N, C-alpha and C positions, 0 to 999 in steps of 0.2 A: 444267716441260715442257709442261703443258697450261694452257690459259686458258679462262675462262668467257666466253661470247659472248652478247650481247643480254641482259644482266642484267634482271631483271623477268621473269616466268615464261613459258615457251613454252606455247602452247595445247595442250590434250590432243589435239585433232584432229591436230595435227602429229605428236605422239608415236605415235598409232595408225597414221597413214599411214606413218611410218618403219618400224613393225613389219611392215606389209604388204609393203613393198618388201624388207625384210630376209628375211622368210620366203620370199618368191617366189624370191629369189636362192638361198637354201639349198636349195630344192626342185629346182633345175635344175642344180646343180653343186657343186664343192668349197666348203664353208663358209669355208675359209680363203682362197679366191680373192676378192679385193676388186674384181673387175671389175664396173663399173656403167655406166649410161648416160653416155657421155663428155660429153654436153651439160650435165649437172648439175655437173660438176667438183667432186665431193665431196672433202673432206679425206682424206688417206691416214691409215690407222690408225697410232697411235704417234707422231703429230706433235703440235705444239702446238695444232692445230686441232680435234682430236677425241679422245674416249676410246672405245676399242674394247672392247666387252663380249662375252664368249663364253658359251656354255652347252653342257652335255652334250646328247646326243640322248635326253633324258628329260623328260617333260612338267613334272614338279615343279620341276626345275632350271631349265627355260626360264621358268617363271613368275617365279622369284626373279630371274633375269637381267633379265627385262622390268621388274620392280619397280625394280631398280637403274637401268635405262636411263631410265625415265620420271621417277624422282626427280632424276636428274642433269639431264635436259632441263629440268625445271621450275626448276632452280637456275641455268639459263643455259648449261649445257655442251652442246656438240655431241657426239652419240653415234653410233658406228658399231656396228651389231649383227652379230655372227657367231655365230648360234645353231646348235644341232643338230650340233655338231662330232663327238661320239662320246665315247670313253673317254679315260682319262688319257694313254695312249700317243700319242694324237693331239693333245690340246690342251696338255699340259704343255710340250712343246717349243715350241709357239707362244707360250706365256706367257714362257718363259725367253728366247726370242729377241726379245721385244718386239712380236710381231705382235698380241698381245692384252694389254690393260692391266688388265682386271678380270674376275673369274670367280667365281660362287658355288660354294663347295666345302664339304667335310664334314671336320671336324677329324681324326677317327680314321682314316678311309681315306686321307686325304692324308698323315698322319704315317706310316702303314705304307708308303706309296709311297716315301717318302724314308728311313725307318728301319724296315725290315722286322722287325727283332728288338726293337723297342721293348717295354718292359715297362709303359708307361703305359696305364692303362685308364679312369680317371675323367676327367670333363670338364675340370676345371681343370688336372690334370697333363698331359693330352693337349695342351691348348692351350699350356701353358707350354713343353713340349718342341718342339711344332711351330714356335713362334716362333723358336727358335734352330737349327732343322734345315733351314730353307729355303736354297736357293742365293742367292748375291748377286744383287740385282736384283729379288727378290720379297719380299713381306711379307704377313702376314695382318692384317686389320683386326679390329675387335671381333667376337667370336663372338656369336651369338644364342642364346636359350634353346631355339629350335626345333631338333629333331633329326629326321633322316631316315636312320637307320642300318640296317645289315643286321640281320636277326633270323631265327630259325628258327621256323617255324609248322607246325602240324598241324591237321587238322579236329577239331572238338569230339568227334566220334564216336571218332576214333582216340585222342585224349587220354583219353577215358573208358575205352575198352577196355584201354588199356595203363598206366593210372594215371600219366599224364605231367603233370608240373608244370614240371620243369627239363630242360635239355638232358641233364644227367647221367642222367635216367631213361630215356633212349633206349638206354643201354648194355645193357639186358636185352632189347631187342627185336630179333628176327631179320628179315632180308630188307628192311632199310631202303634206300630209294631216295631220294636227295637231288636235288631239282630247283633249278635256278637259271640265271643267265646263264653263258655258256661260261667266262668268266674266273674264275668262282668255283672251278673245279677246281684252280687254281693259287694261290688266295689263302691267306694264313696261317690264316684261319678256315674254310677249306673242308674237304674230306674229311680231309686230313692233320691239320689242327688239331683236328677232332672226335675223331680217334683219339688224338692225343697228349695233349690236355687232358682229354677226358672218357671215353676208352676206347670211343668209339662208332664202329662200323664201318659204312660206307655204300658203296653203289655210286652213281655220279653220272650224271645225265641232264641234258644241256644244253637245258633247256626254254625258256630265254630269256624273251621277252615273254609266253609262254603258261604261265608257271610256276604262277600261281594256278589257272588252268583245269586244268592237269595234276594239281594237288593235289586239286581238287574231283572230278575224274573218276577218281581212284585210280591214275593213271599213276605218280605219285610219292607217297610218304607223308610226306615232310618237305620244306618249301619255304623257300627263302631269299627273303624279301620285305622291302622297305624299310618301316621302322616307321611312316612317315606315309602309307602306302598305304591309302586308305579301304576297299579290299576286305577288309582284315583284319576290320574291324567289320561290314561289309555281309554277310560270309559266316560270321560267328561263328567265325572261326579262333582258335586258341589260340596265343599267342606264348609260347614256352618261355623260362623264366627262365634267366639266364646267370650263375650265381654265381661262376664262375671267371674271368669277364672275357674270354671268347674273342673277343667283339666289343668293340672300343674304342668309347668314347663318340664319337659323330659329330655334333657341333653344326654347324649351318649357319654358315659363315664366309666372308667375302669374301677371295679371294686376289688380290693386286694388285701392280702394278708398284711398285717402291720410289720411283719418280718421280711417283706420283700426287699431285697437289697437295692441300694440307691442306683447302681448302674442299670439294673433292670427297670426301675422306675423311670429313669431318664429315657430309656428306649421307648417305653409305652407313652410317656408324655409327648414325645416327638410325634408319635402316631396320632395322638389326640389333637395336636396342634394342626396337623395336615388334613384331618377328616372334616369335611364340610357337608352341609345339607345336600347340596347338589351332587357331591361325590357319592354320598350314601345312596341316593336315589338311582344314580347311574349304575352302581354295583348291583342294586336290587334288580334293575332291568336285565343286567347280564345274567343274573340267576334265573329269573322267571321267564324272560323272553328268549334269551340266547342259550339258556340251559347250560351255562358253564358251571363247573364245580367251584366250591368255596376256595379250594387250593389254587386254582388257576386265577380266579378273580383277585385273590389276595396278592399273589405274586405280581400280577400286572399292576395293581394299584400301588404296591410298595415300590416297584421299579419306576413307575411314572412320577412318583413323589420323591424319588431320590433317597429312599430309606433303606434300600438294600442294593 
């Protein structure tokens, strides 16, 4: 379906320029709208001329998507970026319809999207079930060791006051307010899951992007934070252990069209092999603290790991 063009590596300057154009387009309209300058006559996504890569509206996910894009460009593929799409209800239909060919995903949350009642919890079993649960036309490539999964966090002071080590310890605490993205309220590991699995009763506050701030300010006392978020360490938050597996293991995994060519798959699998939990956190720090762009972070990481 896809072909590599101009074998021999694209210049990194071209990759960075492509990112700038893509981000500019995302900032001004629908990220699934492929309208561009007609004088450039770019290839349409999903054709033999390009590989279309998407990302969530989440900085860490966009960094990984940019790594995929630059790695493929360095291998001679033409890449079309469609970043900042949003949540699964927006981008999964685009993947299933062929508008998007490649997307950085997370094994546990993706499996729960397709199999809400899954009983898999550990990394290998989640990945194995995910491989056989996707609809026709989609596949997952090699998962990485890097994880960025949901976790429940409290401040160090709150943990000490209430002797909190695991999520189960919350069962004896009254007046709990859980903060997180709005969709958490309906997720299997949200308030209902807390009650069913751990006997923990909470009220819910849709704090969204301000969740960590809300926790630090005492607006909520339990916060749903992605495990690779550098603010956990920066603010000395305590991530509560999850002995009952409320959260599924969620390793970073490429979700791809079943038609993605093998030479492109090989490029992305090499990226997954090099991506570590520590490396992902370090890149997230570069984004949130150092305020580097995804394009710069991706180029540095690919260069340091010998992938471009």
